[in-house]
PDB file of N, CA, C and O in Angstrom:
ATOM      1  N   MET A   1      69.772  -5.146-200.001  1.00  0.00           N
ATOM      2  CA  MET A   1      70.952  -4.616-199.396  1.00  0.00           C
ATOM      3  C   MET A   1      71.670  -3.764-200.434  1.00  0.00           C
ATOM      4  O   MET A   1      71.767  -4.151-201.599  1.00  0.00           O
ATOM      5  N   SER A   2      72.165  -2.621-200.022  1.00  0.00           N
ATOM      6  CA  SER A   2      72.977  -1.768-200.888  1.00  0.00           C
ATOM      7  C   SER A   2      74.358  -1.618-200.271  1.00  0.00           C
ATOM      8  O   SER A   2      74.497  -1.445-199.060  1.00  0.00           O
ATOM      9  N   ILE A   3      75.370  -1.687-201.113  1.00  0.00           N
ATOM     10  CA  ILE A   3      76.748  -1.498-200.671  1.00  0.00           C
ATOM     11  C   ILE A   3      77.376  -0.410-201.518  1.00  0.00           C
ATOM     12  O   ILE A   3      77.320  -0.455-202.747  1.00  0.00           O
ATOM     13  N   GLU A   4      77.972   0.568-200.855  1.00  0.00           N
ATOM     14  CA  GLU A   4      78.694   1.632-201.552  1.00  0.00           C
ATOM     15  C   GLU A   4      80.188   1.381-201.396  1.00  0.00           C
ATOM     16  O   GLU A   4      80.685   1.187-200.287  1.00  0.00           O
ATOM     17  N   LEU A   5      80.890   1.387-202.513  1.00  0.00           N
ATOM     18  CA  LEU A   5      82.338   1.212-202.516  1.00  0.00           C
ATOM     19  C   LEU A   5      83.008   2.542-202.792  1.00  0.00           C
ATOM     20  O   LEU A   5      82.541   3.320-203.624  1.00  0.00           O
ATOM     21  N   ILE A   6      84.098   2.802-202.097  1.00  0.00           N
ATOM     22  CA  ILE A   6      84.876   4.017-202.302  1.00  0.00           C
ATOM     23  C   ILE A   6      86.324   3.586-202.514  1.00  0.00           C
ATOM     24  O   ILE A   6      86.905   2.896-201.677  1.00  0.00           O
ATOM     25  N   ASN A   7      86.898   3.998-203.638  1.00  0.00           N
ATOM     26  CA  ASN A   7      88.270   3.642-203.975  1.00  0.00           C
ATOM     27  C   ASN A   7      89.102   4.920-204.072  1.00  0.00           C
ATOM     28  O   ASN A   7      88.984   5.681-205.032  1.00  0.00           O
ATOM     29  N   ALA A   8      89.936   5.138-203.070  1.00  0.00           N
ATOM     30  CA  ALA A   8      90.816   6.310-203.076  1.00  0.00           C
ATOM     31  C   ALA A   8      92.173   5.983-203.706  1.00  0.00           C
ATOM     32  O   ALA A   8      93.062   6.834-203.723  1.00  0.00           O
ATOM     33  N   ASP A   9      92.342   4.776-204.217  1.00  0.00           N
ATOM     34  CA  ASP A   9      93.579   4.348-204.871  1.00  0.00           C
ATOM     35  C   ASP A   9      93.546   4.832-206.318  1.00  0.00           C
ATOM     36  O   ASP A   9      92.843   4.254-207.147  1.00  0.00           O
ATOM     37  N   SER A  10      94.287   5.869-206.624  1.00  0.00           N
ATOM     38  CA  SER A  10      94.194   6.513-207.934  1.00  0.00           C
ATOM     39  C   SER A  10      94.801   5.704-209.077  1.00  0.00           C
ATOM     40  O   SER A  10      94.491   5.960-210.240  1.00  0.00           O
ATOM     41  N   ASP A  11      95.661   4.734-208.768  1.00  0.00           N
ATOM     42  CA  ASP A  11      96.308   4.003-209.857  1.00  0.00           C
ATOM     43  C   ASP A  11      95.945   2.514-209.913  1.00  0.00           C
ATOM     44  O   ASP A  11      96.636   1.740-210.576  1.00  0.00           O
ATOM     45  N   MET A  12      94.878   2.104-209.229  1.00  0.00           N
ATOM     46  CA  MET A  12      94.475   0.695-209.249  1.00  0.00           C
ATOM     47  C   MET A  12      92.953   0.597-209.245  1.00  0.00           C
ATOM     48  O   MET A  12      92.284   1.167-208.383  1.00  0.00           O
ATOM     49  N   ALA A  13      92.417  -0.134-210.222  1.00  0.00           N
ATOM     50  CA  ALA A  13      90.969  -0.356-210.280  1.00  0.00           C
ATOM     51  C   ALA A  13      90.576  -1.390-209.231  1.00  0.00           C
ATOM     52  O   ALA A  13      91.305  -2.354-208.996  1.00  0.00           O
ATOM     53  N   HIS A  14      89.431  -1.188-208.608  1.00  0.00           N
ATOM     54  CA  HIS A  14      88.928  -2.123-207.609  1.00  0.00           C
ATOM     55  C   HIS A  14      87.445  -2.359-207.835  1.00  0.00           C
ATOM     56  O   HIS A  14      86.780  -1.587-208.526  1.00  0.00           O
ATOM     57  N   GLY A  15      86.942  -3.412-207.258  1.00  0.00           N
ATOM     58  CA  GLY A  15      85.532  -3.747-207.307  1.00  0.00           C
ATOM     59  C   GLY A  15      85.226  -4.725-206.197  1.00  0.00           C
ATOM     60  O   GLY A  15      86.087  -5.021-205.367  1.00  0.00           O
ATOM     61  N   LEU A  16      83.995  -5.232-206.176  1.00  0.00           N
ATOM     62  CA  LEU A  16      83.598  -6.188-205.161  1.00  0.00           C
ATOM     63  C   LEU A  16      82.616  -7.166-205.778  1.00  0.00           C
ATOM     64  O   LEU A  16      81.657  -6.760-206.435  1.00  0.00           O
ATOM     65  N   VAL A  17      82.853  -8.451-205.567  1.00  0.00           N
ATOM     66  CA  VAL A  17      81.973  -9.510-206.048  1.00  0.00           C
ATOM     67  C   VAL A  17      81.693 -10.424-204.856  1.00  0.00           C
ATOM     68  O   VAL A  17      82.626 -10.876-204.193  1.00  0.00           O
ATOM     69  N   ILE A  18      80.422 -10.697-204.580  1.00  0.00           N
ATOM     70  CA  ILE A  18      80.062 -11.609-203.498  1.00  0.00           C
ATOM     71  C   ILE A  18      79.738 -12.955-204.120  1.00  0.00           C
ATOM     72  O   ILE A  18      78.775 -13.096-204.874  1.00  0.00           O
ATOM     73  N   THR A  19      80.570 -13.953-203.786  1.00  0.00           N
ATOM     74  CA  THR A  19      80.423 -15.284-204.368  1.00  0.00           C
ATOM     75  C   THR A  19      80.014 -16.285-203.292  1.00  0.00           C
ATOM     76  O   THR A  19      80.245 -16.070-202.102  1.00  0.00           O
ATOM     77  N   ALA A  20      79.402 -17.383-203.735  1.00  0.00           N
ATOM     78  CA  ALA A  20      79.090 -18.473-202.816  1.00  0.00           C
ATOM     79  C   ALA A  20      80.399 -19.107-202.376  1.00  0.00           C
ATOM     80  O   ALA A  20      81.312 -19.281-203.182  1.00  0.00           O
ATOM     81  N   ARG A  21      80.487 -19.442-201.132  1.00  0.00           N
ATOM     82  CA  ARG A  21      81.712 -20.046-200.609  1.00  0.00           C
ATOM     83  C   ARG A  21      81.805 -21.481-201.104  1.00  0.00           C
ATOM     84  O   ARG A  21      80.891 -22.277-200.889  1.00  0.00           O
ATOM     85  N   GLU A  22      82.877 -21.801-201.748  1.00  0.00           N
ATOM     86  CA  GLU A  22      83.090 -23.132-202.321  1.00  0.00           C
ATOM     87  C   GLU A  22      83.809 -24.029-201.311  1.00  0.00           C
ATOM     88  O   GLU A  22      84.433 -23.537-200.371  1.00  0.00           O
ATOM     89  N   ALA A  23      83.721 -25.319-201.507  1.00  0.00           N
ATOM     90  CA  ALA A  23      84.408 -26.268-200.628  1.00  0.00           C
ATOM     91  C   ALA A  23      85.920 -26.032-200.665  1.00  0.00           C
ATOM     92  O   ALA A  23      86.585 -26.101-199.632  1.00  0.00           O
ATOM     93  N   GLN A  24      86.457 -25.757-201.843  1.00  0.00           N
ATOM     94  CA  GLN A  24      87.873 -25.428-201.957  1.00  0.00           C
ATOM     95  C   GLN A  24      87.975 -23.952-202.298  1.00  0.00           C
ATOM     96  O   GLN A  24      87.556 -23.522-203.373  1.00  0.00           O
ATOM     97  N   SER A  25      88.522 -23.198-201.397  1.00  0.00           N
ATOM     98  CA  SER A  25      88.617 -21.749-201.577  1.00  0.00           C
ATOM     99  C   SER A  25      89.602 -21.402-202.684  1.00  0.00           C
ATOM    100  O   SER A  25      90.623 -22.068-202.857  1.00  0.00           O
ATOM    101  N   SER A  26      89.288 -20.367-203.418  1.00  0.00           N
ATOM    102  CA  SER A  26      90.140 -19.888-204.497  1.00  0.00           C
ATOM    103  C   SER A  26      90.827 -18.602-204.041  1.00  0.00           C
ATOM    104  O   SER A  26      90.222 -17.818-203.309  1.00  0.00           O
ATOM    105  N   PRO A  27      92.070 -18.366-204.452  1.00  0.00           N
ATOM    106  CA  PRO A  27      92.723 -17.106-204.107  1.00  0.00           C
ATOM    107  C   PRO A  27      92.080 -15.909-204.833  1.00  0.00           C
ATOM    108  O   PRO A  27      92.283 -14.763-204.431  1.00  0.00           O
ATOM    109  N   MET A  28      91.315 -16.169-205.890  1.00  0.00           N
ATOM    110  CA  MET A  28      90.651 -15.114-206.652  1.00  0.00           C
ATOM    111  C   MET A  28      89.179 -15.475-206.858  1.00  0.00           C
ATOM    112  O   MET A  28      88.766 -15.687-207.998  1.00  0.00           O
ATOM    113  N   PRO A  29      88.366 -15.555-205.783  1.00  0.00           N
ATOM    114  CA  PRO A  29      86.974 -16.006-205.941  1.00  0.00           C
ATOM    115  C   PRO A  29      86.160 -15.108-206.855  1.00  0.00           C
ATOM    116  O   PRO A  29      85.196 -15.568-207.467  1.00  0.00           O
ATOM    117  N   MET A  30      86.527 -13.835-206.963  1.00  0.00           N
ATOM    118  CA  MET A  30      85.767 -12.938-207.832  1.00  0.00           C
ATOM    119  C   MET A  30      85.940 -13.266-209.302  1.00  0.00           C
ATOM    120  O   MET A  30      85.139 -12.837-210.132  1.00  0.00           O
ATOM    121  N   MET A  31      86.975 -14.020-209.633  1.00  0.00           N
ATOM    122  CA  MET A  31      87.219 -14.402-211.016  1.00  0.00           C
ATOM    123  C   MET A  31      86.726 -15.820-211.310  1.00  0.00           C
ATOM    124  O   MET A  31      86.428 -16.138-212.461  1.00  0.00           O
ATOM    125  N   THR A  32      86.637 -16.677-210.287  1.00  0.00           N
ATOM    126  CA  THR A  32      86.332 -18.081-210.528  1.00  0.00           C
ATOM    127  C   THR A  32      84.969 -18.518-210.000  1.00  0.00           C
ATOM    128  O   THR A  32      84.417 -19.505-210.486  1.00  0.00           O
ATOM    129  N   GLY A  33      84.418 -17.815-209.024  1.00  0.00           N
ATOM    130  CA  GLY A  33      83.151 -18.227-208.419  1.00  0.00           C
ATOM    131  C   GLY A  33      81.967 -17.531-209.054  1.00  0.00           C
ATOM    132  O   GLY A  33      82.089 -16.445-209.621  1.00  0.00           O
ATOM    133  N   GLY A  34      80.825 -18.175-208.948  1.00  0.00           N
ATOM    134  CA  GLY A  34      79.593 -17.558-209.428  1.00  0.00           C
ATOM    135  C   GLY A  34      79.048 -16.592-208.391  1.00  0.00           C
ATOM    136  O   GLY A  34      79.383 -16.686-207.211  1.00  0.00           O
ATOM    137  N   LEU A  35      78.213 -15.670-208.827  1.00  0.00           N
ATOM    138  CA  LEU A  35      77.611 -14.721-207.901  1.00  0.00           C
ATOM    139  C   LEU A  35      76.732 -15.447-206.896  1.00  0.00           C
ATOM    140  O   LEU A  35      76.003 -16.371-207.256  1.00  0.00           O
ATOM    141  N   ALA A  36      76.798 -15.034-205.647  1.00  0.00           N
ATOM    142  CA  ALA A  36      75.958 -15.617-204.608  1.00  0.00           C
ATOM    143  C   ALA A  36      74.507 -15.199-204.798  1.00  0.00           C
ATOM    144  O   ALA A  36      73.597 -15.980-204.519  1.00  0.00           O
ATOM    145  N   PHE A  37      74.280 -13.976-205.270  1.00  0.00           N
ATOM    146  CA  PHE A  37      72.940 -13.425-205.467  1.00  0.00           C
ATOM    147  C   PHE A  37      72.945 -12.597-206.754  1.00  0.00           C
ATOM    148  O   PHE A  37      73.972 -12.024-207.118  1.00  0.00           O
ATOM    149  N   ASN A  38      71.821 -12.532-207.432  1.00  0.00           N
ATOM    150  CA  ASN A  38      71.719 -11.683-208.624  1.00  0.00           C
ATOM    151  C   ASN A  38      72.051 -10.242-208.251  1.00  0.00           C
ATOM    152  O   ASN A  38      71.511  -9.703-207.285  1.00  0.00           O
ATOM    153  N   GLY A  39      72.927  -9.633-209.010  1.00  0.00           N
ATOM    154  CA  GLY A  39      73.297  -8.235-208.786  1.00  0.00           C
ATOM    155  C   GLY A  39      74.356  -8.007-207.729  1.00  0.00           C
ATOM    156  O   GLY A  39      74.666  -6.857-207.421  1.00  0.00           O
ATOM    157  N   ALA A  40      74.933  -9.077-207.153  1.00  0.00           N
ATOM    158  CA  ALA A  40      75.896  -8.934-206.053  1.00  0.00           C
ATOM    159  C   ALA A  40      77.315  -8.733-206.575  1.00  0.00           C
ATOM    160  O   ALA A  40      78.237  -9.448-206.184  1.00  0.00           O
ATOM    161  N   ALA A  41      77.481  -7.748-207.467  1.00  0.00           N
ATOM    162  CA  ALA A  41      78.811  -7.481-208.012  1.00  0.00           C
ATOM    163  C   ALA A  41      78.914  -6.051-208.515  1.00  0.00           C
ATOM    164  O   ALA A  41      77.972  -5.504-209.089  1.00  0.00           O
ATOM    165  N   LEU A  42      80.050  -5.475-208.293  1.00  0.00           N
ATOM    166  CA  LEU A  42      80.444  -4.211-208.914  1.00  0.00           C
ATOM    167  C   LEU A  42      81.899  -4.429-209.291  1.00  0.00           C
ATOM    168  O   LEU A  42      82.801  -4.239-208.475  1.00  0.00           O
ATOM    169  N   ARG A  43      82.116  -4.827-210.532  1.00  0.00           N
ATOM    170  CA  ARG A  43      83.447  -5.283-210.936  1.00  0.00           C
ATOM    171  C   ARG A  43      84.468  -4.151-211.064  1.00  0.00           C
ATOM    172  O   ARG A  43      85.634  -4.333-210.713  1.00  0.00           O
ATOM    173  N   PHE A  44      84.047  -2.997-211.557  1.00  0.00           N
ATOM    174  CA  PHE A  44      84.973  -1.866-211.670  1.00  0.00           C
ATOM    175  C   PHE A  44      84.240  -0.595-211.277  1.00  0.00           C
ATOM    176  O   PHE A  44      83.107  -0.365-211.699  1.00  0.00           O
ATOM    177  N   LEU A  45      84.877   0.209-210.486  1.00  0.00           N
ATOM    178  CA  LEU A  45      84.302   1.499-210.106  1.00  0.00           C
ATOM    179  C   LEU A  45      84.591   2.481-211.230  1.00  0.00           C
ATOM    180  O   LEU A  45      85.746   2.672-211.611  1.00  0.00           O
ATOM    181  N   SER A  46      83.539   3.109-211.765  1.00  0.00           N
ATOM    182  CA  SER A  46      83.753   3.978-212.923  1.00  0.00           C
ATOM    183  C   SER A  46      83.461   5.446-212.648  1.00  0.00           C
ATOM    184  O   SER A  46      84.115   6.312-213.230  1.00  0.00           O
ATOM    185  N   GLU A  47      82.518   5.749-211.797  1.00  0.00           N
ATOM    186  CA  GLU A  47      82.208   7.154-211.521  1.00  0.00           C
ATOM    187  C   GLU A  47      83.261   7.726-210.581  1.00  0.00           C
ATOM    188  O   GLU A  47      83.740   7.032-209.685  1.00  0.00           O
ATOM    189  N   SER A  48      83.620   8.988-210.783  1.00  0.00           N
ATOM    190  CA  SER A  48      84.571   9.587-209.846  1.00  0.00           C
ATOM    191  C   SER A  48      84.021  10.906-209.316  1.00  0.00           C
ATOM    192  O   SER A  48      83.279  11.616-209.994  1.00  0.00           O
ATOM    193  N   THR A  49      84.408  11.205-208.091  1.00  0.00           N
ATOM    194  CA  THR A  49      84.003  12.456-207.448  1.00  0.00           C
ATOM    195  C   THR A  49      84.865  13.589-207.986  1.00  0.00           C
ATOM    196  O   THR A  49      85.800  13.354-208.751  1.00  0.00           O
ATOM    197  N   SER A  50      84.552  14.806-207.589  1.00  0.00           N
ATOM    198  CA  SER A  50      85.355  15.956-208.018  1.00  0.00           C
ATOM    199  C   SER A  50      86.788  15.863-207.504  1.00  0.00           C
ATOM    200  O   SER A  50      87.689  16.490-208.061  1.00  0.00           O
ATOM    201  N   ALA A  51      87.003  15.081-206.442  1.00  0.00           N
ATOM    202  CA  ALA A  51      88.346  14.886-205.895  1.00  0.00           C
ATOM    203  C   ALA A  51      89.087  13.749-206.594  1.00  0.00           C
ATOM    204  O   ALA A  51      90.231  13.455-206.247  1.00  0.00           O
ATOM    205  N   GLY A  52      88.444  13.100-207.584  1.00  0.00           N
ATOM    206  CA  GLY A  52      89.085  12.025-208.319  1.00  0.00           C
ATOM    207  C   GLY A  52      88.968  10.660-207.670  1.00  0.00           C
ATOM    208  O   GLY A  52      89.593   9.703-208.127  1.00  0.00           O
ATOM    209  N   ILE A  53      88.175  10.554-206.611  1.00  0.00           N
ATOM    210  CA  ILE A  53      87.974   9.272-205.940  1.00  0.00           C
ATOM    211  C   ILE A  53      86.864   8.518-206.660  1.00  0.00           C
ATOM    212  O   ILE A  53      85.807   9.086-206.932  1.00  0.00           O
ATOM    213  N   ARG A  54      87.086   7.274-206.966  1.00  0.00           N
ATOM    214  CA  ARG A  54      86.094   6.451-207.664  1.00  0.00           C
ATOM    215  C   ARG A  54      85.092   5.876-206.664  1.00  0.00           C
ATOM    216  O   ARG A  54      85.469   5.387-205.599  1.00  0.00           O
ATOM    217  N   VAL A  55      83.824   5.942-207.020  1.00  0.00           N
ATOM    218  CA  VAL A  55      82.761   5.430-206.151  1.00  0.00           C
ATOM    219  C   VAL A  55      81.769   4.610-206.964  1.00  0.00           C
ATOM    220  O   VAL A  55      81.667   4.775-208.180  1.00  0.00           O
ATOM    221  N   GLY A  56      81.053   3.745-206.303  1.00  0.00           N
ATOM    222  CA  GLY A  56      80.013   2.963-206.947  1.00  0.00           C
ATOM    223  C   GLY A  56      79.127   2.307-205.912  1.00  0.00           C
ATOM    224  O   GLY A  56      79.546   2.080-204.777  1.00  0.00           O
ATOM    225  N   THR A  57      77.904   2.004-206.302  1.00  0.00           N
ATOM    226  CA  THR A  57      76.943   1.356-205.419  1.00  0.00           C
ATOM    227  C   THR A  57      76.278   0.212-206.171  1.00  0.00           C
ATOM    228  O   THR A  57      75.949   0.344-207.349  1.00  0.00           O
ATOM    229  N   PHE A  58      76.081  -0.909-205.485  1.00  0.00           N
ATOM    230  CA  PHE A  58      75.280  -1.970-206.068  1.00  0.00           C
ATOM    231  C   PHE A  58      74.272  -2.459-205.039  1.00  0.00           C
ATOM    232  O   PHE A  58      74.498  -2.376-203.832  1.00  0.00           O
ATOM    233  N   THR A  59      73.155  -2.968-205.543  1.00  0.00           N
ATOM    234  CA  THR A  59      72.048  -3.385-204.692  1.00  0.00           C
ATOM    235  C   THR A  59      71.623  -4.796-205.071  1.00  0.00           C
ATOM    236  O   THR A  59      71.518  -5.128-206.251  1.00  0.00           O
ATOM    237  N   PHE A  60      71.382  -5.616-204.066  1.00  0.00           N
ATOM    238  CA  PHE A  60      70.938  -6.988-204.297  1.00  0.00           C
ATOM    239  C   PHE A  60      70.145  -7.459-203.087  1.00  0.00           C
ATOM    240  O   PHE A  60      70.179  -6.834-202.027  1.00  0.00           O
ATOM    241  N   THR A  61      69.439  -8.556-203.255  1.00  0.00           N
ATOM    242  CA  THR A  61      68.696  -9.169-202.161  1.00  0.00           C
ATOM    243  C   THR A  61      69.444 -10.403-201.698  1.00  0.00           C
ATOM    244  O   THR A  61      69.615 -11.358-202.457  1.00  0.00           O
ATOM    245  N   ALA A  62      69.892 -10.382-200.440  1.00  0.00           N
ATOM    246  CA  ALA A  62      70.563 -11.541-199.846  1.00  0.00           C
ATOM    247  C   ALA A  62      69.479 -12.416-199.238  1.00  0.00           C
ATOM    248  O   ALA A  62      69.056 -12.190-198.104  1.00  0.00           O
ATOM    249  N   TRP A  63      69.038 -13.398-199.976  1.00  0.00           N
ATOM    250  CA  TRP A  63      67.866 -14.180-199.589  1.00  0.00           C
ATOM    251  C   TRP A  63      68.201 -15.475-198.847  1.00  0.00           C
ATOM    252  O   TRP A  63      67.297 -16.193-198.419  1.00  0.00           O
ATOM    253  N   LYS A  64      69.486 -15.776-198.694  1.00  0.00           N
ATOM    254  CA  LYS A  64      69.863 -17.045-198.048  1.00  0.00           C
ATOM    255  C   LYS A  64      71.030 -16.810-197.091  1.00  0.00           C
ATOM    256  O   LYS A  64      72.058 -16.252-197.473  1.00  0.00           O
ATOM    257  N   ALA A  65      70.852 -17.250-195.831  1.00  0.00           N
ATOM    258  CA  ALA A  65      71.937 -17.150-194.860  1.00  0.00           C
ATOM    259  C   ALA A  65      73.073 -18.101-195.247  1.00  0.00           C
ATOM    260  O   ALA A  65      72.832 -19.166-195.815  1.00  0.00           O
ATOM    261  N   GLY A  66      74.304 -17.711-194.937  1.00  0.00           N
ATOM    262  CA  GLY A  66      75.411 -18.579-195.247  1.00  0.00           C
ATOM    263  C   GLY A  66      76.736 -17.847-195.162  1.00  0.00           C
ATOM    264  O   GLY A  66      76.798 -16.708-194.698  1.00  0.00           O
ATOM    265  N   SER A  67      77.797 -18.507-195.613  1.00  0.00           N
ATOM    266  CA  SER A  67      79.134 -17.920-195.668  1.00  0.00           C
ATOM    267  C   SER A  67      79.431 -17.558-197.110  1.00  0.00           C
ATOM    268  O   SER A  67      79.179 -18.345-198.023  1.00  0.00           O
ATOM    269  N   TYR A  68      79.961 -16.380-197.308  1.00  0.00           N
ATOM    270  CA  TYR A  68      80.221 -15.878-198.659  1.00  0.00           C
ATOM    271  C   TYR A  68      81.608 -15.275-198.727  1.00  0.00           C
ATOM    272  O   TYR A  68      82.163 -14.840-197.718  1.00  0.00           O
ATOM    273  N   GLU A  69      82.160 -15.255-199.929  1.00  0.00           N
ATOM    274  CA  GLU A  69      83.484 -14.653-200.148  1.00  0.00           C
ATOM    275  C   GLU A  69      83.340 -13.415-200.989  1.00  0.00           C
ATOM    276  O   GLU A  69      84.335 -12.755-201.292  1.00  0.00           O
TER     277      GLU A  69
END
């Protein structure tokens, strides 16, 4: 699976982390949970388009059905 992120927010860094859903949910699962799958994270978008929009793509294999955060 490949996911492309687009961040048009010029003054705030964003990213995406897919974590295994824990029994007790955390308000910040991207900081406290482990990755659900190898490669299932893009913590900060670094490349920018000519318009200044930050973009990034990450690819991973989702090999197990379930609920994820």
